TORKOL-4160 file (C-alpha; in steps of 0.2 Angstrom, whole numbers, padded with zeros to 4 digits, m for minus):
117
<pt num="1" X="m0157" Y="m0119" Z="m0251"/>
<pt num="2" X="m0152" Y="m0102" Z="m0257"/>
<pt num="3" X="m0165" Y="m0094" Z="m0247"/>
<pt num="4" X="m0161" Y="m0103" Z="m0232"/>
<pt num="5" X="m0144" Y="m0097" Z="m0233"/>
<pt num="6" X="m0151" Y="m0079" Z="m0234"/>
<pt num="7" X="m0160" Y="m0081" Z="m0219"/>
<pt num="8" X="m0145" Y="m0089" Z="m0210"/>
<pt num="9" X="m0131" Y="m0073" Z="m0216"/>
<pt num="10" X="m0147" Y="m0062" Z="m0210"/>
<pt num="11" X="m0149" Y="m0068" Z="m0193"/>
<pt num="12" X="m0131" Y="m0069" Z="m0193"/>
<pt num="13" X="m0129" Y="m0051" Z="m0197"/>
<pt num="14" X="m0143" Y="m0046" Z="m0184"/>
<pt num="15" X="m0134" Y="m0058" Z="m0169"/>
<pt num="16" X="m0117" Y="m0048" Z="m0174"/>
<pt num="17" X="m0127" Y="m0029" Z="m0173"/>
<pt num="18" X="m0135" Y="m0035" Z="m0156"/>
<pt num="19" X="m0119" Y="m0040" Z="m0148"/>
<pt num="20" X="m0109" Y="m0026" Z="m0155"/>
<pt num="21" X="m0123" Y="m0014" Z="m0148"/>
<pt num="22" X="m0121" Y="m0022" Z="m0129"/>
<pt num="23" X="m0102" Y="m0022" Z="m0131"/>
<pt num="24" X="m0102" Y="m0004" Z="m0135"/>
<pt num="25" X="m0114" Y="0000" Z="m0119"/>
<pt num="26" X="m0104" Y="m0010" Z="m0109"/>
<pt num="27" X="m0087" Y="m0001" Z="m0115"/>
<pt num="28" X="m0096" Y="0016" Z="m0113"/>
<pt num="29" X="m0100" Y="0010" Z="m0095"/>
<pt num="30" X="m0084" Y="0005" Z="m0091"/>
<pt num="31" X="m0077" Y="0021" Z="m0099"/>
<pt num="32" X="m0086" Y="0030" Z="m0086"/>
<pt num="33" X="m0082" Y="0021" Z="m0071"/>
<pt num="34" X="m0066" Y="0023" Z="m0075"/>
<pt num="35" X="m0068" Y="0043" Z="m0076"/>
<pt num="36" X="m0077" Y="0041" Z="m0058"/>
<pt num="37" X="m0062" Y="0032" Z="m0050"/>
<pt num="38" X="m0051" Y="0045" Z="m0060"/>
<pt num="39" X="m0060" Y="0058" Z="m0051"/>
<pt num="40" X="m0060" Y="0051" Z="m0034"/>
<pt num="41" X="m0042" Y="0048" Z="m0034"/>
<pt num="42" X="m0041" Y="0067" Z="m0038"/>
<pt num="43" X="m0051" Y="0071" Z="m0025"/>
<pt num="44" X="m0042" Y="0059" Z="m0013"/>
<pt num="45" X="m0025" Y="0068" Z="m0019"/>
<pt num="46" X="m0033" Y="0087" Z="m0015"/>
<pt num="47" X="m0036" Y="0079" Z="0003"/>
<pt num="48" X="m0021" Y="0073" Z="0007"/>
<pt num="49" X="m0012" Y="0090" Z="0001"/>
<pt num="50" X="m0024" Y="0100" Z="0012"/>
<pt num="51" X="m0020" Y="0087" Z="0026"/>
<pt num="52" X="m0001" Y="0087" Z="0024"/>
<pt num="53" X="0000" Y="0105" Z="0025"/>
<pt num="54" X="m0013" Y="0106" Z="0041"/>
<pt num="55" X="m0001" Y="0092" Z="0046"/>
<pt num="56" X="0014" Y="0104" Z="0043"/>
<pt num="57" X="0006" Y="0119" Z="0050"/>
<pt num="58" X="0002" Y="0111" Z="0067"/>
<pt num="59" X="0019" Y="0104" Z="0069"/>
<pt num="60" X="0028" Y="0120" Z="0067"/>
<pt num="61" X="0042" Y="0122" Z="0079"/>
<pt num="62" X="0037" Y="0137" Z="0087"/>
<pt num="63" X="0019" Y="0131" Z="0090"/>
<pt num="64" X="0025" Y="0114" Z="0099"/>
<pt num="65" X="0035" Y="0126" Z="0111"/>
<pt num="66" X="0022" Y="0135" Z="0115"/>
<pt num="67" X="0011" Y="0123" Z="0119"/>
<pt num="68" X="0025" Y="0113" Z="0128"/>
<pt num="69" X="0028" Y="0129" Z="0138"/>
<pt num="70" X="0008" Y="0129" Z="0141"/>
<pt num="71" X="0006" Y="0113" Z="0146"/>
<pt num="72" X="0024" Y="0113" Z="0158"/>
<pt num="73" X="0012" Y="0109" Z="0171"/>
<pt num="74" X="0002" Y="0093" Z="0165"/>
<pt num="75" X="0015" Y="0087" Z="0154"/>
<pt num="76" X="0034" Y="0091" Z="0163"/>
<pt num="77" X="0041" Y="0089" Z="0145"/>
<pt num="78" X="0057" Y="0097" Z="0142"/>
<pt num="79" X="0065" Y="0104" Z="0126"/>
<pt num="80" X="0078" Y="0096" Z="0118"/>
<pt num="81" X="0096" Y="0099" Z="0123"/>
<pt num="82" X="0112" Y="0096" Z="0112"/>
<pt num="83" X="0120" Y="0086" Z="0127"/>
<pt num="84" X="0105" Y="0073" Z="0129"/>
<pt num="85" X="0111" Y="0065" Z="0113"/>
<pt num="86" X="0126" Y="0052" Z="0113"/>
<pt num="87" X="0138" Y="0043" Z="0098"/>
<pt num="88" X="0135" Y="0026" Z="0092"/>
<pt num="89" X="0151" Y="0019" Z="0099"/>
<pt num="90" X="0142" Y="0023" Z="0116"/>
<pt num="91" X="0129" Y="0009" Z="0114"/>
<pt num="92" X="0132" Y="m0004" Z="0125"/>
<pt num="93" X="0127" Y="m0020" Z="0115"/>
<pt num="94" X="0122" Y="m0038" Z="0126"/>
<pt num="95" X="0136" Y="m0048" Z="0127"/>
<pt num="96" X="0136" Y="m0064" Z="0115"/>
<pt num="97" X="0133" Y="m0080" Z="0127"/>
<pt num="98" X="0148" Y="m0091" Z="0124"/>
<pt num="99" X="0139" Y="m0107" Z="0124"/>
<pt num="100" X="0126" Y="m0111" Z="0112"/>
<pt num="101" X="0110" Y="m0118" Z="0117"/>
<pt num="102" X="0110" Y="m0138" Z="0118"/>
<pt num="103" X="0103" Y="m0148" Z="0103"/>
<pt num="104" X="0091" Y="m0161" Z="0112"/>
<pt num="105" X="0084" Y="m0170" Z="0098"/>
<pt num="106" X="0094" Y="m0171" Z="0084"/>
<pt num="107" X="0088" Y="m0174" Z="0065"/>
<pt num="108" X="0101" Y="m0183" Z="0055"/>
<pt num="109" X="0098" Y="m0181" Z="0035"/>
<pt num="110" X="0106" Y="m0191" Z="0020"/>
<pt num="111" X="0105" Y="m0189" Z="0002"/>
<pt num="112" X="0108" Y="m0209" Z="0000"/>
<pt num="113" X="0090" Y="m0213" Z="m0006"/>
<pt num="114" X="0090" Y="m0197" Z="m0019"/>
<pt num="115" X="0093" Y="m0199" Z="m0037"/>
<pt num="116" X="0102" Y="m0189" Z="m0048"/>
<pt num="117" X="0096" Y="m0175" Z="m0061"/>
C-alpha cells in the first residue's frame, strides 16, 4: 500500500513538473509575442510621426499659394478674402411648418393590464 502511495506521489510530481514546463514555454512565447506587438506599435508611431511631419510640410500656406498660382488656369481657385465670410446671424434657417404631419394610424396604449411592481 505504501509503495502504491509512493508511486502515485511520484507520478503526481512528474505530472506537475511536466505541466509547469509547458506553462513556462507558453508564458515565454506570450511574452515574446507581446514584445513583438510593442515593437510593431513603436514602428507604427514612428511612421505616423513622419507622415504628420510630411503632411504639415506639404500643407504650408506659402506652398499651397504657389500651387494655386501655378494651376490657376486649370483649377480657377481664388485666395480667401475676409469679406467672403459671414456672421452667424446672417444664416437663413428654413421656416418651420405651421401644421404638423397628420397621424394616419394612431395606436392606443394602455397600462390597464399591467401589474404593479
